[in-house]
C-alpha positions in Angstrom: -65.4 31.1 -17.9 -68.4 28.3 -16.9 -68.2 29.1 -13.0 -68.9 32.9 -13.8 -72.1 32.4 -16.2 -74.3 30.7 -13.2 -73.7 33.7 -10.6 -74.5 36.3 -13.9 -77.3 34.6 -14.3 -78.4 33.9 -11.2 -78.2 38.0 -11.1 -79.9 38.8 -14.2 -82.8 37.0 -13.1 -83.2 38.8 -9.8 -83.1 42.1 -11.3 -85.9 41.0 -14.0 -88.2 39.7 -11.4 -87.5 43.1 -9.4 -88.3 45.0 -12.6 -91.2 43.2 -12.9 -92.3 43.7 -9.8 -91.9 47.4 -9.2 -93.7 47.4 -12.6 -96.9 45.9 -11.4 -96.8 47.7 -8.0 -96.5 51.4 -9.4 -98.7 50.4 -12.1 -101.8 49.1 -9.9 -101.7 52.9 -8.6 -105.2 55.0 -9.7 -105.4 58.8 -10.1 -107.3 60.2 -7.7 -110.9 61.4 -9.3 -111.4 65.1 -9.9 -115.0 66.3 -10.1 -115.6 68.6 -12.8 -116.4 72.4 -11.8 -119.6 74.4 -11.9 -119.8 76.9 -14.5 -119.6 79.8 -12.4 -121.7 81.9 -15.2 -124.4 79.8 -15.0 -127.7 81.6 -15.2 -131.2 80.4 -13.7 -134.3 80.3 -15.9 -134.7 80.1 -19.4 -132.5 82.4 -21.9 -133.8 84.6 -24.8 -131.4 83.2 -27.6 -131.7 85.4 -30.5 -133.1 83.7 -33.5 -130.6 83.4 -35.7 -128.5 81.2 -33.5 -130.4 78.3 -34.2 -131.3 76.8 -30.8 -132.9 74.1 -30.1 -134.4 71.6 -27.7 -133.2 68.0 -28.2 -134.0 64.5 -26.4 -131.5 62.4 -25.6 -133.5 59.6 -24.0 -131.7 59.7 -20.8 -132.1 63.6 -20.4 -133.3 66.9 -22.4 -131.3 69.8 -23.3 -131.1 72.8 -25.2 -128.0 74.3 -27.2 -127.4 76.2 -30.3 -126.5 74.8 -33.5 -124.7 77.8 -34.9 -121.7 79.2 -33.6 -119.6 82.0 -34.1 -116.1 83.0 -32.5 -116.2 86.3 -30.8 -112.9 87.3 -28.5 -112.0 84.0 -28.3 -115.5 82.4 -26.9 -118.4 81.2 -28.8 -122.1 81.3 -27.4 -123.9 78.0 -27.1 -126.4 78.7 -24.9 -126.3 75.2 -23.3 -129.7 74.5 -21.2 -130.6 72.2 -19.0 -134.2 71.9 -18.6 -135.8 71.9 -15.2 -137.4 68.5 -15.3 -134.0 66.9 -15.9 -132.2 64.8 -13.1 -129.2 65.5 -14.1 -125.9 67.9 -14.3 -124.8 69.0 -17.7 -121.5 70.0 -19.6 -120.4 70.6 -23.0 -117.5 70.0 -24.6 -116.1 71.5 -27.9 -114.3 69.5 -30.1 -112.5 69.7 -33.0 -112.6 67.3 -36.2 -109.7 65.5 -34.4 -111.1 65.2 -31.0 -109.2 67.8 -29.5 -111.1 70.3 -27.2 -111.6 73.9 -28.3 -113.1 74.4 -24.9 -115.7 73.4 -22.4 -118.3 74.8 -20.0 -118.5 73.9 -16.2 -121.4 71.9 -15.1 -124.9 73.3 -15.0 -127.6 72.1 -13.1 -131.4 71.7 -13.5 -133.4 74.7 -14.9 -129.7 76.8 -15.5 -128.1 77.6 -19.0 -124.5 79.5 -19.6 -124.6 81.1 -22.7 -121.0 81.1 -23.7 -117.7 78.9 -23.7 -114.3 80.5 -23.5 -111.9 78.6 -26.1 -108.6 77.5 -25.4 -107.7 77.7 -29.3 -109.4 79.1 -32.4 -109.0 77.8 -35.2 -107.7 79.9 -37.8 -110.6 79.1 -40.2 -114.4 78.4 -40.2 -114.1 74.6 -38.9 -116.5 71.5 -38.3 -116.7 71.0 -34.7 -119.1 68.7 -31.9 -120.9 69.9 -29.3 -120.4 67.0 -26.9 -123.4 67.4 -24.1 -121.8 65.1 -21.1 -124.7 64.3 -18.4 -123.7 63.5 -14.9 -126.0 62.2 -11.9 -125.8 64.6 -9.0 -123.4 64.0 -5.7 -121.8 60.7 -7.5 -120.7 62.5 -11.1 -121.4 59.2 -12.3 -122.1 59.3 -16.4 -125.6 59.5 -17.2 -124.6 59.4 -20.8 -123.6 61.9 -23.7 -125.2 63.5 -27.0 -122.7 64.8 -29.7 -124.4 67.6 -32.4 -122.2 68.2 -35.5 -122.1 71.6 -36.5 -119.7 74.5 -37.6 -117.3 77.0 -35.6 -117.8 80.1 -37.8 -114.5 82.5 -37.5 -115.8 86.4 -37.6 
């Protein structure tokens, strides 16, 4: 019985080392980065925003932006009026997050001097709910983060 224990133990050690090496080598792989696309609906200039949208300009220190504070779902989308002022040096995008941090919808990137009116929602809540608008800034060409800002509001269901 003792003569068979040594080969079995040695085999198990070799198997364990092999599994650890495979795990270490495969765990070191990094996924390739896919930059966010530019928003196909982006428009140049300053938008004419309805007064009831709660639209205003915000200063996030590293960048400025304007957005709507009153959101309402209509036909599976909501008007956010995200505006990237011409004086900025960053690209912007917005994500609409529910209370759990799940993404309800997001825009593509917009350049300085552009705005995007609406964001298509991936899922529409059943009732009016608290949401966050996460405005993310990217350095042009490198896509490095230039910071972000979060606005808390509600998403009204029409």
